[in-house]
C-alpha positions as CSV (number, residue, x, y, z in Angstrom):
1,M,35.4,-11.2,60.8
2,A,36.0,-10.0,64.7
3,S,39.6,-8.6,65.8
4,R,41.4,-11.0,68.6
5,P,41.9,-9.5,71.1
6,R,45.2,-8.0,72.2
7,R,47.0,-9.9,74.5
8,R,48.2,-8.1,77.4
9,R,52.1,-7.8,77.6
10,L,54.3,-6.9,80.9
11,P,55.6,-3.7,80.3
12,L,59.3,-3.6,79.8
13,R,59.5,-1.5,83.1
14,L,57.8,-4.1,85.2
15,L,59.6,-7.0,83.7
16,L,63.1,-5.9,84.3
17,P,62.6,-5.5,87.9
18,V,60.9,-8.7,87.8
19,L,63.5,-10.5,86.0
20,I,66.8,-8.8,88.6
21,L,64.4,-10.6,91.6
22,V,64.1,-13.8,90.2
23,A,67.7,-13.9,88.8
24,L,69.0,-12.9,92.3
25,M,66.5,-16.2,93.5
26,A,68.0,-18.3,91.2
27,M,71.9,-17.5,91.7
28,L,71.2,-18.1,95.7
29,M,69.5,-21.4,94.7
30,L,72.2,-22.2,92.3
31,R,75.0,-21.1,95.2
32,G,72.9,-23.5,97.9
33,Y,73.1,-26.3,94.9
34,V,77.0,-26.2,94.6
35,H,77.9,-25.6,98.4
36,S,76.2,-29.3,99.0
37,E,73.2,-27.0,100.9
38,I,70.8,-28.8,99.2
39,L,70.1,-32.3,97.3
40,A,73.5,-33.4,99.5
41,D,72.7,-36.6,101.3
42,H,75.5,-37.2,103.8
43,R,73.7,-40.7,105.3
44,V,76.1,-43.8,105.1
45,Q,74.3,-47.4,104.9
46,S,74.5,-49.7,107.4
47,P,76.9,-52.8,106.1
48,A,74.8,-55.2,104.4
49,A,75.6,-58.8,103.4
50,A,77.8,-59.9,100.7
51,D,76.4,-62.7,99.3
52,R,75.5,-61.4,96.1
53,V,79.3,-60.2,95.3
54,P,81.5,-62.4,93.4
55,E,84.4,-63.6,95.5
56,K,86.6,-62.1,92.5
57,I,85.8,-59.0,93.2
58,L,85.8,-59.4,97.0
59,E,89.2,-60.8,96.9
60,G,90.9,-59.1,94.0
61,G,92.4,-55.7,93.8
62,P,91.5,-52.0,93.8
63,V,90.6,-51.4,90.1
64,I,87.0,-53.0,89.6
65,D,85.9,-52.9,86.0
66,T,82.4,-54.0,85.3
67,R,81.6,-52.4,81.6
68,G,79.7,-54.1,79.4
69,G,78.5,-57.1,82.2
70,R,82.1,-57.8,83.0
71,A,83.2,-58.4,86.7
72,E,86.9,-58.1,86.6
73,T,89.6,-56.6,88.8
74,L,92.9,-55.2,88.6
75,R,96.0,-54.9,91.0
76,V,98.4,-52.5,90.7
77,P,101.7,-53.7,89.7
78,D,105.0,-54.3,92.4
79,R,106.7,-51.6,93.8
80,H,104.2,-49.1,92.1
81,V,101.8,-46.9,94.5
82,V,98.8,-45.0,92.9
83,L,98.0,-41.8,95.3
84,T,94.6,-40.8,95.0
85,F,92.6,-37.6,96.8
86,D,89.3,-37.3,97.4
87,D,86.9,-34.5,97.9
88,G,88.8,-31.7,96.7
89,P,89.7,-29.6,94.9
90,D,90.2,-27.6,98.0
91,P,91.7,-24.0,97.9
92,V,93.7,-24.4,100.9
93,W,95.1,-28.0,100.8
94,T,95.2,-28.9,97.3
95,P,97.8,-26.6,96.1
96,Q,100.0,-27.4,99.1
97,V,99.3,-31.1,97.9
98,L,100.5,-30.3,94.3
99,D,103.7,-28.4,95.4
100,V,105.0,-31.6,97.0
101,L,104.2,-33.8,94.4
102,K,105.8,-31.6,91.9
103,E,108.9,-31.1,94.6
104,H,109.4,-34.9,94.4
105,D,108.2,-35.6,90.7
106,A,105.4,-38.3,91.5
107,H,102.2,-38.4,90.0
108,A,98.6,-39.1,91.7
109,V,94.5,-39.0,91.0
110,F,92.2,-36.8,92.2
111,F,88.6,-37.8,92.9
112,V,86.8,-34.5,92.1
113,T,83.2,-33.4,93.3
114,G,81.2,-31.5,91.1
115,T,80.2,-28.7,93.7
116,M,84.4,-28.3,94.5
117,A,85.2,-28.4,90.9
118,S,82.6,-25.7,89.8
119,R,84.2,-23.4,93.0
120,Y,87.7,-23.7,92.0
121,P,88.1,-24.8,87.8
122,D,91.6,-23.2,88.2
123,L,92.5,-25.7,90.5
124,V,91.3,-28.7,88.2
125,R,93.2,-26.7,85.5
126,R,96.5,-26.9,87.3
127,I,95.9,-30.4,88.2
128,V,95.3,-31.9,84.8
129,D,98.3,-29.1,83.4
130,E,100.8,-31.0,85.8
131,G,99.9,-34.5,84.4
132,H,98.0,-36.2,87.1
133,E,94.9,-37.8,86.5
134,I,91.1,-36.7,87.3
135,G,88.5,-39.1,88.4
136,L,84.5,-38.5,89.3
137,H,83.2,-38.6,93.2
138,T,79.7,-37.5,92.6
139,F,78.7,-33.8,92.4
140,N,77.3,-33.6,96.0
141,H,78.7,-36.7,97.5
142,P,75.3,-38.7,98.8
143,D,75.7,-42.4,99.7
144,L,75.2,-44.0,96.7
145,S,73.8,-46.8,98.2
146,L,70.5,-44.6,99.1
147,Q,69.7,-43.2,95.8
148,S,67.7,-44.1,92.6
149,K,69.3,-44.4,89.1
150,D,68.1,-41.5,88.0
151,R,69.9,-39.8,91.1
152,I,73.2,-41.5,90.5
153,D,73.1,-40.7,86.2
154,W,72.2,-37.0,87.9
155,E,75.5,-37.1,89.7
156,L,77.6,-38.3,87.2
157,S,76.5,-36.1,84.9
158,Q,76.6,-33.1,86.7
159,N,80.4,-34.0,87.9
160,Q,81.4,-34.6,84.1
161,L,79.4,-31.1,83.2
162,A,81.9,-29.4,86.5
163,L,85.1,-31.3,84.8
164,T,84.3,-30.1,81.5
165,G,83.8,-26.2,82.1
166,A,86.8,-26.6,84.4
167,A,89.4,-28.3,82.4
168,G,87.5,-29.2,78.6
169,I,88.2,-32.9,79.5
170,R,85.7,-36.1,80.3
171,T,86.9,-39.0,82.5
172,S,86.3,-42.7,82.9
173,L,87.4,-43.0,86.2
174,F,85.2,-43.3,89.3
175,R,85.4,-43.4,92.7
176,P,82.1,-44.1,94.6
177,P,81.7,-41.9,98.4
178,Y,82.5,-43.5,101.5
179,S,83.8,-46.5,99.8
180,S,86.9,-48.0,101.4
181,Q,88.6,-51.6,99.9
182,A,86.9,-54.0,97.5
183,G,86.8,-57.0,100.6
184,A,84.0,-54.4,102.0
185,M,81.7,-54.4,98.9
186,D,78.2,-55.7,100.1
187,N,75.0,-56.2,98.6
188,A,74.0,-52.2,98.9
189,S,77.1,-51.4,97.3
190,W,77.9,-53.9,94.2
191,P,74.5,-53.1,92.2
192,V,75.5,-49.5,92.1
193,T,78.9,-51.0,91.1
194,Q,77.6,-52.3,88.2
195,Y,75.1,-49.8,86.9
196,I,78.1,-47.5,86.9
197,G,79.9,-49.8,85.2
198,D,77.1,-50.1,82.6
199,R,77.9,-46.3,82.2
200,G,81.4,-46.6,81.5
201,Y,83.2,-46.3,84.3
202,I,85.8,-48.1,86.0
203,T,85.7,-47.9,89.8
204,V,88.6,-47.4,91.7
205,V,88.7,-48.4,95.6
206,N,91.6,-48.2,97.7
207,T,94.5,-51.2,99.4
208,H,95.7,-48.3,101.9
209,D,93.8,-46.2,103.6
210,S,95.2,-42.6,104.2
211,E,95.3,-42.9,108.4
212,D,98.2,-45.3,107.4
213,W,99.7,-42.3,105.9
214,R,99.6,-39.9,109.3
215,K,101.6,-42.0,111.9
216,P,104.2,-40.0,113.3
217,G,107.5,-41.9,111.9
218,V,108.3,-42.7,108.4
219,D,109.7,-46.0,109.6
220,E,106.0,-46.8,110.9
221,I,104.8,-45.7,107.5
222,V,106.6,-47.5,105.5
223,R,106.0,-50.9,107.8
224,R,102.4,-50.2,107.3
225,S,102.4,-49.2,104.0
226,T,104.4,-51.3,102.2
227,P,105.0,-54.9,102.8
228,E,108.4,-56.4,102.8
229,D,107.7,-58.1,99.3
230,G,107.0,-55.0,97.8
231,E,103.2,-55.0,97.4
232,G,101.9,-52.0,95.4
233,G,98.5,-50.7,95.8
234,V,95.7,-47.5,95.8
235,V,96.7,-45.0,98.7
236,L,93.6,-43.0,99.8
237,M,94.4,-39.7,100.8
238,H,92.3,-36.2,101.2
239,D,92.8,-33.0,100.0
240,S,89.8,-31.5,101.6
241,G,88.3,-30.8,104.8
242,G,90.0,-30.8,108.4
243,A,93.3,-31.5,109.6
244,R,94.8,-31.9,105.6
245,H,97.8,-30.7,107.1
246,Q,99.0,-34.0,108.2
247,T,98.4,-35.3,104.8
248,V,100.7,-32.8,103.5
249,E,103.5,-33.7,106.3
250,A,103.1,-37.6,105.4
251,L,103.4,-36.9,101.8
252,D,106.5,-35.0,102.4
253,R,107.9,-37.3,104.9
254,M,106.9,-40.6,102.8
255,L,107.9,-39.5,99.2
256,P,111.5,-39.9,99.3
257,E,111.9,-42.8,101.8
258,L,109.7,-45.1,99.3
259,K,111.2,-43.8,96.0
260,D,114.9,-44.6,98.0
261,K,113.0,-48.5,98.2
262,G,112.0,-48.4,94.5
263,Y,108.4,-47.3,94.0
264,T,107.2,-45.0,91.5
265,F,104.3,-43.0,91.8
266,A,102.4,-42.5,88.6
267,N,98.7,-41.9,87.5
268,L,96.3,-45.1,87.6
269,T,96.3,-45.6,83.6
270,E,100.0,-44.9,83.0
271,T,100.7,-47.8,86.2
272,L,98.7,-49.8,84.5
273,D,99.7,-49.4,81.0
274,A,96.3,-48.6,79.7
275,P,95.1,-45.8,77.8
276,S,94.4,-42.3,79.7
277,A,91.3,-41.5,81.5
278,H,91.1,-38.3,80.2
279,S,89.0,-37.4,76.7
280,P,88.6,-34.2,75.1
281,V,85.5,-32.4,75.0
282,T,84.7,-30.0,72.3
283,G,81.7,-28.1,70.5
284,V,78.4,-27.8,72.5
285,E,79.2,-30.0,75.3
286,L,82.5,-28.1,76.1
287,W,80.2,-24.8,76.1
288,K,77.8,-26.1,78.0
289,G,80.7,-26.7,80.8
290,K,82.1,-23.6,80.7
291,A,78.8,-21.5,80.9
292,W,77.9,-24.1,84.1
293,V,80.6,-22.8,85.8
294,F,80.5,-19.0,84.8
295,L,77.2,-19.3,86.7
296,V,78.9,-21.0,89.4
297,Q,81.0,-18.2,89.4
298,I,78.9,-15.5,89.5
299,S,76.8,-16.7,91.9
300,D,79.1,-17.0,94.7
301,N,80.5,-13.4,94.0
302,I,76.8,-12.2,93.5
303,T,76.2,-14.2,97.1
304,A,78.9,-12.2,98.4
305,V,77.7,-9.1,97.3
306,L,73.9,-9.6,98.7
307,V,75.3,-10.6,102.2
308,A,77.1,-7.3,101.8
309,G,74.0,-5.8,101.0
310,L,72.3,-7.6,103.6
311,A,74.3,-6.1,106.2
312,V,74.0,-2.4,105.1
313,I,70.2,-3.0,104.9
314,G,70.4,-4.2,108.4
315,F,72.6,-1.6,109.4
316,L,70.4,1.1,108.2
317,V,66.8,-1.0,109.3
318,I,68.5,-0.7,113.1
319,A,69.8,2.9,112.7
320,R,66.9,4.5,111.2
321,F,64.3,2.8,114.0
322,V,67.0,3.8,116.8
323,L,67.2,7.4,115.5
324,M,63.3,7.1,114.8
325,L,62.2,6.0,118.4
326,V,65.0,8.3,120.2
327,L,64.0,11.5,118.3
328,S,60.3,11.0,118.4
329,A,60.7,10.9,122.0
330,V,62.8,13.8,122.0
331,H,59.8,15.8,120.1
332,A,57.5,14.2,121.7
333,R,58.7,15.7,124.9
334,K,59.3,19.2,123.2
335,V,55.4,19.5,122.2
336,R,54.1,18.1,125.2
337,R,56.2,20.6,127.5
338,K,54.1,22.5,129.9
339,G,54.0,25.9,128.4
340,F,55.8,25.1,125.2
341,T,54.3,27.8,122.2
342,W,55.8,28.6,118.8
343,G,55.4,31.8,119.7
344,P,52.6,34.4,119.4
345,P,49.3,32.9,118.5
346,V,48.8,33.2,115.3
347,T,45.1,34.2,114.7
348,E,44.8,35.9,111.5
349,P,43.0,34.7,108.3
350,V,45.0,32.1,106.1
351,T,44.0,30.9,102.6
352,V,43.9,27.3,101.7
353,L,44.5,26.3,98.1
354,V,42.6,23.2,96.6
355,P,44.1,22.1,93.6
356,A,41.5,19.9,91.5
357,Y,41.5,17.9,88.6
358,N,38.1,15.4,88.0
359,E,37.4,15.5,91.7
360,A,34.2,15.5,91.5
361,K,33.4,12.6,93.8
362,C,35.7,13.8,96.8
363,I,35.5,17.7,96.3
364,E,32.3,18.4,98.2
365,D,33.4,16.4,101.2
366,T,36.7,18.7,101.1
367,V,35.5,21.9,100.5
368,R,32.7,21.1,103.5
369,S,35.5,20.0,105.8
370,L,37.5,23.2,105.1
371,V,34.4,25.6,106.1
372,A,33.9,23.6,109.2
373,S,37.2,25.1,110.5
374,D,37.5,26.9,113.8
375,H,40.4,28.7,112.0
376,P,39.2,31.8,109.9
377,I,40.1,31.3,106.3
378,E,39.5,31.4,102.4
379,V,39.1,28.7,100.1
380,V,40.5,29.2,97.1
381,V,39.6,25.7,94.8
382,V,41.8,25.7,91.7
383,D,40.1,23.8,88.5
384,D,42.7,22.6,86.2
385,G,40.7,22.0,83.4
386,S,38.4,19.3,84.7
387,S,36.2,17.6,82.6
388,D,33.6,16.2,85.2
389,G,32.1,19.2,86.6
390,T,34.1,19.7,89.5
391,A,34.0,23.7,89.5
392,R,30.3,23.5,88.8
393,I,30.1,21.1,92.1
394,V,32.0,23.9,94.1
395,E,29.9,26.7,92.8
396,S,26.4,25.2,93.4
397,L,27.2,24.7,97.5
398,G,27.5,28.2,97.8
399,L,29.3,28.2,100.6
400,P,30.7,31.5,101.9
401,G,34.7,32.2,101.5
402,V,34.8,29.7,98.6
403,R,36.1,30.8,95.4
404,V,36.4,28.8,92.4
405,V,39.4,29.5,89.7
406,R,39.5,28.3,86.3
407,Q,42.3,27.4,84.4
408,L,43.3,25.2,81.7
409,N,44.9,21.6,82.3
410,A,48.2,22.5,83.2
411,G,49.3,20.5,86.1
412,K,49.4,20.5,90.0
413,P,52.2,23.0,90.3
414,A,50.8,25.3,87.8
415,A,47.3,24.9,89.7
416,L,49.0,25.8,93.1
417,N,50.9,28.8,91.6
418,R,47.7,30.3,90.2
419,G,46.1,29.9,93.7
420,V,48.9,31.6,95.6
421,A,48.4,34.4,92.8
422,N,45.2,34.6,93.7
423,A,45.6,34.5,97.7
424,R,44.6,37.1,100.0
425,Y,46.7,36.3,102.8
426,D,50.5,35.5,103.6
427,I,50.0,32.2,105.1
428,I,48.7,29.5,102.7
429,V,47.2,26.1,103.2
430,M,47.9,23.4,100.4
431,M,45.8,20.3,100.1
432,D,44.4,17.7,97.9
433,G,41.3,17.8,96.5
434,D,40.4,14.8,97.8
435,T,41.3,15.1,101.3
436,V,39.0,16.0,104.2
437,F,40.1,18.2,107.6
438,E,39.6,18.4,111.1
439,P,37.8,21.3,112.2
440,T,41.5,22.2,114.3
441,T,43.6,21.4,111.4
442,V,44.1,24.6,109.8
443,R,44.5,26.1,113.3
444,E,47.2,23.7,114.5
445,L,48.7,23.7,111.3
446,V,49.6,27.5,111.4
447,Q,50.5,28.2,115.0
448,P,54.3,27.3,113.8
449,F,54.3,30.6,111.8
450,G,54.5,32.4,115.5
451,D,58.1,32.0,114.9
452,P,59.3,34.4,112.0
453,R,61.9,32.0,111.0
454,V,59.3,29.2,110.2
455,G,59.0,29.2,106.1
456,A,56.5,25.8,105.8
457,V,55.0,23.3,108.3
458,A,54.0,19.7,107.4
459,G,50.9,18.4,108.7
460,N,49.5,14.9,109.8
461,A,48.3,12.9,106.8
462,K,46.8,9.9,107.9
463,V,44.5,7.4,105.4
464,G,40.7,7.6,105.7
465,N,39.7,5.0,104.1
466,K,41.7,2.0,105.9
467,D,38.9,-0.4,106.2
468,K,40.5,-2.9,103.6
469,L,44.0,-4.5,103.3
470,I,45.9,-2.2,101.1
471,G,44.5,0.8,103.1
472,A,45.4,-0.7,106.3
473,W,48.8,-1.4,105.2
474,Q,48.9,2.0,103.8
475,H,47.8,3.2,107.1
476,I,50.3,1.2,109.0
477,E,53.0,2.8,106.2
478,Y,51.5,6.5,107.2
479,V,51.6,6.4,110.4
480,M,54.9,4.5,111.1
481,G,57.3,5.4,108.5
482,F,55.9,9.0,107.4
483,N,54.8,10.8,110.7
484,L,57.3,8.7,112.9
485,D,59.8,10.1,109.9
486,R,58.9,13.3,110.2
487,R,59.1,13.8,113.9
488,M,62.5,12.7,113.6
489,Y,63.6,15.3,110.8
490,D,61.5,17.9,112.5
491,V,64.4,17.5,115.8
492,L,67.3,17.1,113.4
493,R,66.0,20.7,111.1
494,C,66.1,18.7,107.8
495,M,62.1,17.7,106.7
496,P,62.4,16.8,103.3
497,T,58.9,16.7,102.4
498,I,55.7,19.1,103.2
499,P,52.9,16.6,102.3
500,G,50.7,17.9,99.7
501,A,47.6,16.6,101.4
502,V,48.2,18.9,104.3
503,G,51.4,21.8,104.3
504,A,51.2,25.3,105.2
505,F,53.7,27.9,103.5
506,R,54.8,31.0,104.4
507,R,53.9,33.7,101.0
508,T,57.1,35.3,101.6
509,A,59.3,32.1,101.7
510,L,57.4,30.9,98.2
511,E,58.4,34.2,96.3
512,R,62.1,33.9,97.3
513,V,62.6,30.1,95.5
514,G,60.3,31.1,93.0
515,G,56.9,29.4,94.0
516,M,56.0,25.5,93.1
517,S,58.4,23.8,90.1
518,D,57.4,21.6,87.5
519,D,60.6,20.3,87.3
520,T,59.9,17.0,89.4
521,L,57.2,14.8,89.9
522,A,57.4,15.4,93.4
523,E,56.6,19.3,93.6
524,D,56.2,19.0,97.4
525,T,59.6,17.4,98.5
526,D,61.5,19.6,95.7
527,I,59.6,22.8,97.1
528,T,60.6,22.0,100.5
529,M,64.1,21.4,100.0
530,A,64.0,24.5,98.0
531,I,62.8,26.4,101.4
532,H,65.9,25.0,103.2
533,R,68.1,25.8,101.3
534,D,66.9,29.3,101.8
535,G,67.2,29.0,105.3
536,W,63.9,29.0,106.3
537,K,62.6,26.4,109.1
538,V,60.7,23.8,108.2
539,V,58.7,22.0,111.4
540,Y,56.2,19.0,111.6
541,A,52.4,19.9,113.3
542,E,51.3,16.6,114.5
543,N,48.0,17.6,115.7
544,A,47.3,18.9,112.0
545,R,45.6,15.9,110.9
546,A,44.5,15.4,107.2
547,W,42.5,12.2,106.4
548,T,43.6,11.2,102.5
549,E,42.1,8.8,99.6
550,A,44.9,5.9,99.6
551,P,44.9,4.1,96.9
552,E,42.6,0.9,97.0
553,S,43.9,-1.3,94.7
554,V,47.7,-2.5,94.0
555,Q,47.9,-1.0,90.5
556,Q,47.2,2.6,91.7
557,L,49.3,2.2,94.6
558,W,52.0,1.3,92.1
559,S,51.3,4.1,90.0
560,Q,51.6,6.7,93.2
561,R,54.3,4.9,94.5
562,Y,56.2,4.9,91.4
563,R,55.9,8.9,91.0
564,W,56.7,9.4,94.6
565,S,60.1,7.5,94.2
566,Y,60.8,8.9,90.9
567,G,60.0,12.4,91.9
568,T,62.0,12.0,95.1
569,M,65.0,10.9,93.1
570,Q,64.5,14.0,90.8
571,A,64.3,16.2,93.7
572,I,67.5,14.7,95.3
573,W,69.3,15.3,92.0
574,K,68.2,18.8,91.5
575,H,69.3,20.0,94.9
576,R,72.6,18.2,94.9
577,R,74.4,21.1,95.3
578,A,72.7,21.6,98.9
579,V,75.7,18.9,100.3
580,V,78.2,22.0,99.7
581,E,76.4,25.1,101.0
582,R,77.7,26.5,104.2
583,G,75.4,27.9,107.1
584,P,72.3,27.5,108.0
585,S,70.8,27.1,104.5
586,G,73.5,24.4,104.4
587,R,72.1,21.7,107.3
588,F,69.5,20.7,104.9
589,G,72.4,19.3,102.3
590,R,74.7,17.6,105.1
591,V,72.3,16.2,107.4
592,G,69.2,15.7,105.5
593,L,70.2,14.8,101.6
594,P,72.2,11.8,103.3
595,L,69.2,10.7,105.3
596,V,66.8,10.9,102.5
597,S,69.2,9.1,100.3
598,L,69.7,6.4,102.3
599,F,66.4,6.0,103.9
600,M,64.3,6.7,100.7
601,V,66.2,5.5,98.2
602,L,68.9,2.8,99.3
603,A,66.9,1.1,102.0
604,P,64.1,0.1,100.3
605,L,66.1,-1.2,97.5
606,L,67.8,-3.5,99.4
607,A,65.1,-4.2,102.1
608,P,63.9,-7.6,99.9
609,L,67.5,-8.9,100.8
610,I,65.7,-9.7,104.3
611,D,63.1,-12.0,102.7
612,V,65.5,-13.3,100.0
613,F,67.9,-14.2,102.3
614,L,64.6,-15.9,104.5
615,I,63.5,-17.6,101.4
616,Y,67.1,-19.1,101.3
617,G,67.5,-20.0,104.8
618,L,64.5,-22.2,104.6
619,V,65.1,-24.3,102.0
620,F,69.1,-24.2,102.8
621,G,69.5,-23.7,106.2
622,P,70.2,-22.9,108.8
623,T,66.8,-22.9,109.4
624,G,66.8,-21.9,113.7
625,P,68.7,-18.9,113.4
626,T,67.3,-17.7,109.8
627,I,63.7,-17.4,111.6
628,L,65.0,-16.2,114.3
629,A,67.1,-13.6,112.9
630,W,64.0,-12.5,110.6
631,F,61.4,-12.1,113.5
632,A,63.8,-9.7,115.4
633,V,63.9,-7.7,112.8
634,L,59.7,-7.8,113.0
635,A,60.0,-7.2,116.4
636,L,61.9,-4.2,115.7
637,Q,59.8,-2.8,113.3
638,A,56.8,-3.8,115.3
639,A,58.2,-2.1,118.6
640,C,58.7,1.2,116.2
641,A,54.7,0.8,114.8
642,A,53.4,0.2,118.4
643,Y,55.3,3.6,119.6
644,S,54.6,5.3,116.2
645,F,50.5,4.2,116.9
646,F,50.7,5.6,120.7
647,L,52.0,8.9,119.5
648,D,49.3,9.3,117.0
649,K,46.6,7.9,119.6
650,E,45.4,5.1,116.9
651,K,44.2,1.7,117.8
652,L,47.0,-1.2,117.4
653,T,44.7,-3.2,115.4
654,P,46.1,-2.7,112.3
655,L,49.5,-4.0,113.3
656,L,48.1,-7.5,113.2
657,S,48.7,-7.1,109.5
658,L,52.3,-5.9,109.8
659,P,54.3,-9.4,109.1
660,L,52.1,-9.7,105.9
661,Q,52.5,-6.1,104.9
662,Q,56.5,-5.9,105.8
663,I,57.0,-9.2,103.3
664,L,54.7,-7.8,100.5
665,Y,55.2,-4.4,100.9
666,R,58.8,-4.6,100.7
667,Q,58.8,-6.4,97.4
668,L,56.5,-4.0,95.8
669,M,58.7,-1.0,96.9
670,Y,61.7,-2.9,95.9
671,V,60.3,-3.2,92.0
672,V,58.7,0.4,92.2
673,L,62.5,2.0,93.5
674,L,64.1,-0.4,90.8
675,Q,61.5,0.7,87.8
676,S,62.6,4.3,88.9
677,W,66.3,3.5,88.9
678,I,65.7,2.5,85.2
679,T,63.7,5.3,84.6
680,A,66.0,7.4,85.4
681,L,69.6,6.0,84.0
682,T,68.1,5.5,80.8
683,G,66.7,9.0,80.4
684,G,62.9,8.1,80.6
685,R,60.0,10.5,81.3
686,L,57.4,9.8,83.8
687,R,53.8,11.5,82.9
688,W,51.8,12.5,85.9
689,Q,49.7,9.8,87.2
690,K,46.2,10.8,87.9
691,L,44.7,8.6,90.8
692,R,41.1,7.2,90.3
693,R,38.7,8.4,93.2
694,K,36.1,6.9,95.0
695,G,35.1,9.6,97.7
696,G,35.7,7.0,100.2
697,V,36.8,9.8,102.4
698,A,33.8,11.9,104.1
699,A,33.7,13.9,107.3
700,P,36.4,13.6,109.0
701,P,36.5,12.5,113.2
702,G,35.5,15.0,115.2
703,A,33.2,17.3,112.6
704,S,29.9,16.6,113.0
705,A,27.6,16.7,109.3
706,Q,26.0,19.6,110.6
707,Q,28.8,21.6,111.4
708,A,29.4,20.7,107.9
709,A,26.5,22.1,106.3
710,D,26.3,24.9,108.0
711,G,29.9,26.0,107.6
712,G,32.5,26.9,110.2
713,P,34.5,30.7,110.7
714,V,35.5,32.4,107.6
715,A,37.4,35.2,106.6
């Protein structure tokens, strides 16, 4: 019986970052919902005819009971006033209202919205604990006359869920949004009232609007609100929204005056001598409500954190771009200044090391590009236990000045150290086995060693296979991110990384720091930081161009960036004590490490917030300012990219894919970096991940096929 193929499961290290991103989006969506930024419908229907509304309802009292098919109304007894407050609880005004009611020993009914009850559950509990009554006012405050029955049910159930989570109760009292007096009931609102009654609710309207209580004098308030015959009623007031100080002031003036006239202020059910509208909730329903309120609280808190994170990433993005633009311009003026030299011309031969592990598809192009160099070199290919005949291919070429050193597979750092041990010259160039050099690359790369203080030189790594979308995106990243960064770090004298694809070292500098280390997965960053700490200068040679084969699939790109991110974090941790070192060797710790930590670790982790809030703004608004802000950031990035392409003498055509690159790359880098953090915090070990080469980079621009075949100057 054939075995069933195993289903591929999403790795935990990938699943966790994706779940975190999804959870953040869910929290933002929940926040938008409970802040009435979605599903809220504040339209009010124009008054309709009232010929279908029973006359006794139109002429009846403020309490309407349509339960069980009834159509009855109740009036509030004389000398009784039921104060009702809508739209709360409000964190500013509701506590003041409660204080005034407590001072004058009065009770009221608070018709709360689910959005506010979810956000301020403590106030709901205080209302109940102080003996007041609670009613529903829907969740999002829409005009129910315009809603379907499903939406009405949703508004009621969500409102009850919020009330349950906040105070552990349900209520049978309901007041529709935008309602007024019973006489204003029409053919649009009456069916809603009937449907609400079928759901077990008593509808409460009002007999006096809150405006009656906001007149300047107590005599006027009493005259308008309490007829001489002592009629009672339901008074509508508000404890949420603007200008609620009028409500508080009116209460404080009105309560003692009316109490002196013999009026009482009690809950609606107390006034009507009816059972309490509250019923306790227990069991699963109670825990559902508590879970809802908890999630709402979390969403509000997380949103505040995300907004702070957005402010941080906004500052970092702008600061980085300003630094890159300004300092790159300074670098360009320096290296293009007439008569600029690093020192005496470097003409002596150098050793080029090529660590190679299963590079059969690329190694011939790599070696041929080297022997076409216009600087005298020896080439040492260190075969690190390849199983695809890499060493045999190099030997079969029979090129002058090219040697092959074989070793059992021990990793790239060991291969480079083996190459250094076999090198004949004091300046050592290192490159990858999938990279090709231009004829001038070696000469341009070693000229800074004319300055005896220079210990290492970073070259200009470029993407050779940029004809596909992923390659084009990486081309933008290399030109804009890596090389513009290197110009900036060169001016600041704190270059963090000599790229493995094209870099040069003084042998003395390598020996003093112990050579290449396998302590981290980013041996190039590790050795660069060590050379800085030893007091050497590390500089950038922008004309030393090398063309490397970039990953051509998302999986390969993922593996490469995962290794880079994790290795960079390892290197930062390994050299963390550089921040307290003094003298020239401590400059990297004071300037370089903080910048690397901010721009290479923190910024990519927060960068997706730009797109998360773009989605949030498009869904919840304000749409216009959100889009404008996003495009402003994109414009800043485009300006930096265009300037970097100008400095590197590159065509601007690939920048057409910049918007899509920014959206997708940010998410990829976020997940990769978060995955690296998880690996680091859990103590995981990441093995070296070899990319599958396709030999997509042949002879570099400027090197003819005949020149590569014939060979160039060799030592």
